[in-house]
PyMOL commands that place a pseudoatom at each C-alpha (Angstrom):
pseudoatom trace, name=CA, resn=PRO, resi=1, chain=A, elem=C, hetatm=0, pos=[4.772, 17.558, 15.184]
pseudoatom trace, name=CA, resn=VAL, resi=2, chain=A, elem=C, hetatm=0, pos=[4.520, 14.670, 13.077]
pseudoatom trace, name=CA, resn=LEU, resi=3, chain=A, elem=C, hetatm=0, pos=[6.404, 12.075, 11.865]
pseudoatom trace, name=CA, resn=LYS, resi=4, chain=A, elem=C, hetatm=0, pos=[4.988, 10.714, 8.507]
pseudoatom trace, name=CA, resn=LEU, resi=5, chain=A, elem=C, hetatm=0, pos=[6.183, 7.769, 6.770]
pseudoatom trace, name=CA, resn=ILE, resi=6, chain=A, elem=C, hetatm=0, pos=[5.219, 6.302, 3.293]
pseudoatom trace, name=CA, resn=ALA, resi=7, chain=A, elem=C, hetatm=0, pos=[5.633, 2.773, 1.293]
pseudoatom trace, name=CA, resn=SER, resi=8, chain=A, elem=C, hetatm=0, pos=[6.758, 2.789, -1.993]
pseudoatom trace, name=CA, resn=ASP, resi=9, chain=A, elem=C, hetatm=0, pos=[6.568, -1.003, -1.786]
pseudoatom trace, name=CA, resn=ARG, resi=10, chain=A, elem=C, hetatm=0, pos=[5.928, -3.325, 0.812]
pseudoatom trace, name=CA, resn=ALA, resi=11, chain=A, elem=C, hetatm=0, pos=[8.660, -3.066, 3.587]
pseudoatom trace, name=CA, resn=TRP, resi=12, chain=A, elem=C, hetatm=0, pos=[9.038, -4.191, 7.020]
pseudoatom trace, name=CA, resn=LEU, resi=13, chain=A, elem=C, hetatm=0, pos=[9.279, -1.298, 9.767]
pseudoatom trace, name=CA, resn=LYS, resi=14, chain=A, elem=C, hetatm=0, pos=[9.346, -1.024, 13.261]
pseudoatom trace, name=CA, resn=ILE, resi=15, chain=A, elem=C, hetatm=0, pos=[9.941, 1.933, 15.282]
pseudoatom trace, name=CA, resn=ILE, resi=16, chain=A, elem=C, hetatm=0, pos=[11.005, 2.499, 18.801]
pseudoatom trace, name=CA, resn=SER, resi=17, chain=A, elem=C, hetatm=0, pos=[10.312, 5.029, 21.205]
pseudoatom trace, name=CA, resn=GLU, resi=18, chain=A, elem=C, hetatm=0, pos=[12.079, 4.837, 25.365]
pseudoatom trace, name=CA, resn=ASP, resi=19, chain=A, elem=C, hetatm=0, pos=[12.672, 1.190, 24.454]
pseudoatom trace, name=CA, resn=LYS, resi=20, chain=A, elem=C, hetatm=0, pos=[9.248, 0.769, 23.888]
pseudoatom trace, name=CA, resn=ILE, resi=21, chain=A, elem=C, hetatm=0, pos=[7.588, -0.649, 20.303]
pseudoatom trace, name=CA, resn=ILE, resi=22, chain=A, elem=C, hetatm=0, pos=[5.467, 1.323, 19.148]
pseudoatom trace, name=CA, resn=PHE, resi=23, chain=A, elem=C, hetatm=0, pos=[5.156, 0.233, 15.720]
pseudoatom trace, name=CA, resn=GLU, resi=24, chain=A, elem=C, hetatm=0, pos=[6.167, -3.110, 13.825]
pseudoatom trace, name=CA, resn=GLY, resi=25, chain=A, elem=C, hetatm=0, pos=[4.439, -4.575, 10.870]
pseudoatom trace, name=CA, resn=ILE, resi=26, chain=A, elem=C, hetatm=0, pos=[4.286, -4.468, 7.352]
pseudoatom trace, name=CA, resn=LEU, resi=27, chain=A, elem=C, hetatm=0, pos=[3.571, -1.291, 5.528]
pseudoatom trace, name=CA, resn=PHE, resi=28, chain=A, elem=C, hetatm=0, pos=[2.055, -1.733, 2.071]
pseudoatom trace, name=CA, resn=ASN, resi=29, chain=A, elem=C, hetatm=0, pos=[2.497, 0.268, -1.104]
pseudoatom trace, name=CA, resn=GLY, resi=30, chain=A, elem=C, hetatm=0, pos=[0.984, 3.727, -0.804]
pseudoatom trace, name=CA, resn=GLU, resi=31, chain=A, elem=C, hetatm=0, pos=[0.165, 2.964, 2.636]
pseudoatom trace, name=CA, resn=GLU, resi=32, chain=A, elem=C, hetatm=0, pos=[0.788, 6.045, 5.288]
pseudoatom trace, name=CA, resn=TYR, resi=33, chain=A, elem=C, hetatm=0, pos=[2.082, 5.714, 9.040]
pseudoatom trace, name=CA, resn=PHE, resi=34, chain=A, elem=C, hetatm=0, pos=[1.720, 8.725, 10.905]
pseudoatom trace, name=CA, resn=TRP, resi=35, chain=A, elem=C, hetatm=0, pos=[2.791, 9.145, 14.267]
pseudoatom trace, name=CA, resn=GLU, resi=36, chain=A, elem=C, hetatm=0, pos=[2.872, 12.579, 16.515]
pseudoatom trace, name=CA, resn=THR, resi=37, chain=A, elem=C, hetatm=0, pos=[5.803, 12.852, 18.273]
pseudoatom trace, name=CA, resn=ASP, resi=38, chain=A, elem=C, hetatm=0, pos=[8.809, 15.458, 19.907]
pseudoatom trace, name=CA, resn=GLN, resi=39, chain=A, elem=C, hetatm=0, pos=[10.618, 12.398, 21.186]
pseudoatom trace, name=CA, resn=ILE, resi=40, chain=A, elem=C, hetatm=0, pos=[13.676, 10.608, 19.898]
pseudoatom trace, name=CA, resn=LEU, resi=41, chain=A, elem=C, hetatm=0, pos=[12.666, 7.636, 17.720]
pseudoatom trace, name=CA, resn=GLU, resi=42, chain=A, elem=C, hetatm=0, pos=[14.435, 4.521, 16.158]
pseudoatom trace, name=CA, resn=ILE, resi=43, chain=A, elem=C, hetatm=0, pos=[13.579, 3.823, 13.056]
pseudoatom trace, name=CA, resn=ILE, resi=44, chain=A, elem=C, hetatm=0, pos=[14.227, 0.357, 11.920]
pseudoatom trace, name=CA, resn=THR, resi=45, chain=A, elem=C, hetatm=0, pos=[13.803, -1.267, 8.154]
pseudoatom trace, name=CA, resn=GLU, resi=46, chain=A, elem=C, hetatm=0, pos=[15.586, -3.902, 5.555]
pseudoatom trace, name=CA, resn=TYR, resi=47, chain=A, elem=C, hetatm=0, pos=[14.404, -1.671, 2.722]
pseudoatom trace, name=CA, resn=PRO, resi=48, chain=A, elem=C, hetatm=0, pos=[14.897, 2.387, 3.784]
pseudoatom trace, name=CA, resn=THR, resi=49, chain=A, elem=C, hetatm=0, pos=[14.774, 3.270, -0.085]
pseudoatom trace, name=CA, resn=LYS, resi=50, chain=A, elem=C, hetatm=0, pos=[10.936, 1.519, -0.621]
pseudoatom trace, name=CA, resn=ILE, resi=51, chain=A, elem=C, hetatm=0, pos=[10.129, 4.470, 2.782]
pseudoatom trace, name=CA, resn=GLU, resi=52, chain=A, elem=C, hetatm=0, pos=[9.463, 7.768, 2.181]
pseudoatom trace, name=CA, resn=ALA, resi=53, chain=A, elem=C, hetatm=0, pos=[9.943, 9.706, 5.612]
pseudoatom trace, name=CA, resn=TYR, resi=54, chain=A, elem=C, hetatm=0, pos=[8.835, 13.124, 6.493]
pseudoatom trace, name=CA, resn=TYR, resi=55, chain=A, elem=C, hetatm=0, pos=[8.859, 15.049, 9.500]
pseudoatom trace, name=CA, resn=ASP, resi=56, chain=A, elem=C, hetatm=0, pos=[6.166, 18.552, 9.724]
pseudoatom trace, name=CA, resn=ASP, resi=57, chain=A, elem=C, hetatm=0, pos=[6.101, 17.918, 5.750]
pseudoatom trace, name=CA, resn=GLU, resi=58, chain=A, elem=C, hetatm=0, pos=[10.336, 18.350, 5.390]
pseudoatom trace, name=CA, resn=SER, resi=59, chain=A, elem=C, hetatm=0, pos=[11.939, 15.371, 3.885]
pseudoatom trace, name=CA, resn=ILE, resi=60, chain=A, elem=C, hetatm=0, pos=[13.946, 12.756, 6.263]
pseudoatom trace, name=CA, resn=GLU, resi=61, chain=A, elem=C, hetatm=0, pos=[16.892, 10.879, 4.493]
pseudoatom trace, name=CA, resn=ILE, resi=62, chain=A, elem=C, hetatm=0, pos=[16.417, 7.708, 6.713]
pseudoatom trace, name=CA, resn=GLY, resi=63, chain=A, elem=C, hetatm=0, pos=[18.658, 5.810, 4.179]
pseudoatom trace, name=CA, resn=LYS, resi=64, chain=A, elem=C, hetatm=0, pos=[21.986, 7.773, 6.111]
pseudoatom trace, name=CA, resn=GLY, resi=65, chain=A, elem=C, hetatm=0, pos=[21.383, 5.284, 9.129]
pseudoatom trace, name=CA, resn=THR, resi=66, chain=A, elem=C, hetatm=0, pos=[23.787, 2.490, 10.009]
pseudoatom trace, name=CA, resn=VAL, resi=67, chain=A, elem=C, hetatm=0, pos=[23.199, -0.977, 8.944]
pseudoatom trace, name=CA, resn=ASP, resi=68, chain=A, elem=C, hetatm=0, pos=[23.366, -4.142, 11.226]
pseudoatom trace, name=CA, resn=ASN, resi=69, chain=A, elem=C, hetatm=0, pos=[22.918, -7.564, 10.352]
pseudoatom trace, name=CA, resn=TYR, resi=70, chain=A, elem=C, hetatm=0, pos=[21.394, -6.387, 7.102]
pseudoatom trace, name=CA, resn=LEU, resi=71, chain=A, elem=C, hetatm=0, pos=[19.050, -3.759, 9.195]
pseudoatom trace, name=CA, resn=LEU, resi=72, chain=A, elem=C, hetatm=0, pos=[18.972, -0.355, 8.746]
pseudoatom trace, name=CA, resn=LYS, resi=73, chain=A, elem=C, hetatm=0, pos=[18.967, 1.831, 12.284]
pseudoatom trace, name=CA, resn=TYR, resi=74, chain=A, elem=C, hetatm=0, pos=[18.203, 5.643, 11.724]
pseudoatom trace, name=CA, resn=ASN, resi=75, chain=A, elem=C, hetatm=0, pos=[17.978, 7.490, 15.048]
pseudoatom trace, name=CA, resn=PHE, resi=76, chain=A, elem=C, hetatm=0, pos=[15.154, 9.924, 14.158]
pseudoatom trace, name=CA, resn=ASN, resi=77, chain=A, elem=C, hetatm=0, pos=[15.890, 13.257, 16.626]
pseudoatom trace, name=CA, resn=PRO, resi=78, chain=A, elem=C, hetatm=0, pos=[12.921, 15.754, 16.153]
pseudoatom trace, name=CA, resn=THR, resi=79, chain=A, elem=C, hetatm=0, pos=[15.701, 18.933, 17.505]
pseudoatom trace, name=CA, resn=GLN, resi=80, chain=A, elem=C, hetatm=0, pos=[18.095, 17.595, 14.928]
pseudoatom trace, name=CA, resn=ASN, resi=81, chain=A, elem=C, hetatm=0, pos=[15.767, 16.801, 11.741]
pseudoatom trace, name=CA, resn=ILE, resi=82, chain=A, elem=C, hetatm=0, pos=[13.960, 19.854, 11.640]
for i in range(1, 82): cmd.bond("trace and resi %d" % i, "trace and resi %d" % (i + 1))
show_as sticks, trace
zoom trace
């Protein structure tokens, strides 16, 4: 199973798995990030509208996460998202 994130504009992103940061940085327009996982992840970003998210090519609405201090947190759970 693969999580794929695609930036439609420059966007900061942090991905946490099991309390460890597995990615933190800026994705640029058109840049893609892939992560092979079946683990629960926390996806954090300021601009969820600038990021398209897919899990095994199925679209995920990360904009439905919770906002805290202007950052959106989306809890990604593969067993619930497929």
